[in-house]
C-alpha positions in Angstrom: 216.2 16.0 -31.7 219.3 15.7 -29.5 219.6 12.7 -27.1 220.9 13.1 -23.6 221.6 10.2 -21.2 221.6 10.7 -17.5 222.9 7.8 -15.6 223.9 6.7 -12.1 224.7 3.4 -10.4 221.2 2.2 -10.1 219.4 4.4 -12.6 217.0 5.6 -9.9 218.3 7.8 -7.1 220.9 10.4 -8.1 220.1 10.3 -11.8 216.5 11.4 -10.9 217.8 14.4 -8.9 220.1 15.4 -11.8 217.3 14.8 -14.4 215.0 17.2 -12.6 217.7 19.9 -12.5 218.6 19.4 -16.2 214.9 19.4 -17.2 214.5 22.8 -15.4 217.7 24.1 -17.0 216.6 23.0 -20.5 213.2 24.7 -20.0 214.9 27.9 -18.8 217.1 27.9 -21.9 214.3 27.0 -24.2 215.9 23.7 -25.2 213.3 21.4 -23.6 211.6 20.7 -27.0 215.0 19.9 -28.6 216.4 17.4 -26.2 215.1 13.9 -25.3 216.4 12.6 -21.9 216.9 9.0 -21.1 217.6 8.0 -17.5 219.4 4.7 -16.8 222.0 2.8 -14.9 225.6 2.7 -16.1 225.6 -1.1 -16.4 222.9 -0.9 -19.1 224.5 1.9 -21.0 228.2 1.5 -21.0 228.2 -0.1 -24.4 225.7 2.4 -25.9 227.4 5.8 -25.0 227.8 6.6 -28.7 224.0 6.5 -29.2 223.7 9.8 -27.3 224.7 13.4 -28.1 225.6 14.0 -24.5 226.0 11.9 -21.3 225.9 12.9 -17.7 226.9 10.5 -15.0 226.8 10.7 -11.2 228.9 7.6 -10.8 232.4 6.5 -11.8 232.6 5.4 -15.4 235.1 3.0 -17.1 238.2 4.6 -18.6 237.2 3.6 -22.1 234.2 6.0 -22.0 235.6 8.7 -19.6 236.2 11.2 -22.4 232.6 11.0 -23.6 230.9 11.5 -20.2 230.3 14.7 -18.2 230.6 14.4 -14.5 227.2 15.2 -13.1 228.1 15.2 -9.4 228.3 19.0 -9.3 224.6 19.1 -10.1 224.0 17.2 -6.8 226.3 19.4 -4.7 225.7 22.7 -6.4 229.5 23.3 -6.5 230.5 23.8 -10.1 227.0 23.2 -11.4 227.3 26.1 -14.0 230.4 24.5 -15.5 228.4 21.3 -16.0 225.6 23.2 -17.7 228.1 25.0 -19.9 229.7 21.7 -20.9 226.3 20.2 -21.5 225.3 23.1 -23.7 228.5 22.7 -25.7 227.9 19.0 -26.3 224.3 19.5 -27.3 225.3 22.2 -29.8 227.7 20.0 -31.7 
């Protein structure tokens, strides 16, 4: 099973919105049984990024993990959302 982390500043607000959209996308793509989602705040996860197959964040992340994190803000705005889903699918298929 693949592990996906969705995080924001508090682990409550924007990560919840993104999580619901990702859950729907996973179901539509028949991946919902293959991916376990964890929702959290960045402060709790910054040193555990390597524990996940893919990471989405709606907040700024430290430079040391930037290359491992997908910017999830487009899932909030709707602008560029498909590119985020494409990148997420790529990461989950590694």
